[in-house]
C-alpha positions in Angstrom: 0.0 0.0 0.0 1.3 3.4 -1.0 1.7 5.9 1.9 -0.7 8.9 1.7 1.2 12.2 1.8 -0.1 15.0 4.1 0.8 18.7 4.6 2.5 20.7 7.4 3.9 24.2 7.4 7.4 25.4 7.7 7.9 29.2 8.2 4.5 29.7 6.6 5.1 27.5 3.6 3.0 24.5 3.0 5.1 21.4 2.6 4.3 17.7 2.0 5.5 14.8 4.2 4.9 11.0 4.4 3.7 9.1 7.4 6.7 8.0 9.6 9.0 10.8 8.5 10.8 12.9 11.1 10.5 16.6 10.8 14.1 16.7 9.6 13.5 14.1 6.9 10.4 16.0 5.7 12.3 19.2 5.6 15.2 17.6 3.7 12.7 16.1 1.3 11.4 19.6 0.6 14.9 21.0 0.0 15.1 22.8 3.3 18.6 22.3 4.8 18.6 24.7 7.7 15.9 25.4 10.4 17.8 26.9 13.3 20.3 29.7 13.8 23.1 29.6 16.3 23.0 31.6 19.6 26.1 33.6 18.6 26.4 34.9 15.1 23.1 33.5 13.7 24.7 30.8 11.6 22.3 28.4 9.9 22.0 24.9 11.2 20.1 21.8 10.3 20.6 18.1 10.8 24.2 17.0 11.6 24.2 13.6 13.2 20.7 12.6 12.4 20.3 10.4 15.5 19.5 12.9 18.2 23.0 13.2 19.8 24.2 16.6 18.6 21.2 19.0 19.0 22.1 20.9 15.8 18.7 20.2 14.4 16.6 22.0 17.0 13.4 23.5 15.7 10.2 25.0 17.0 7.3 22.5 16.4 3.8 23.6 17.3 5.1 26.5 19.4 7.4 24.2 21.4 11.1 25.2 21.0 14.1 23.0 21.2 12.6 20.0 19.5 15.1 17.6 17.9 13.8 17.6 14.3 15.6 14.3 13.6 13.6 12.5 16.3 10.2 14.2 16.3 7.8 12.6 13.8 6.0 15.1 11.6 2.2 15.0 11.8 -0.5 16.3 9.6 -1.1 20.0 10.2 2.1 20.6 12.3 3.6 24.1 12.3 7.4 24.1 12.2 9.3 27.3 12.4 13.0 28.2 12.3 14.4 28.5 15.8 16.5 31.5 16.5 19.2 31.0 19.1 17.7 29.2 22.2 14.1 29.5 21.1 11.6 30.9 23.5 10.0 29.9 26.7 6.9 28.2 25.8 
C-alpha cells in the first residue's frame, strides 16, 4: 500500500510529508537544509548527526522550542518554524 502524503507548514510555507518521516526528513525532502540559527552569530544549522545526539537540528514545532527535528515525527497540520538561538519559553 502506498503511503498517503499529508501537509504541514514550515515558516509559513505548505510542505508535504509522508507518514513516519521525522521533521528533519520531511524538511530535507522539501529541499530545506537549515531550520535553526546559532545563539552567537546567527549561523544556519540543520541536521548534523541525524540520531539525536548533537542537538544541531533543534526546531520549534507547534510553538514548542528545542525539539530535535531528527527525532520528532512530523504529523498532519504541524507548524514548524525556524528556531533562532535558544528558542523561547513556551
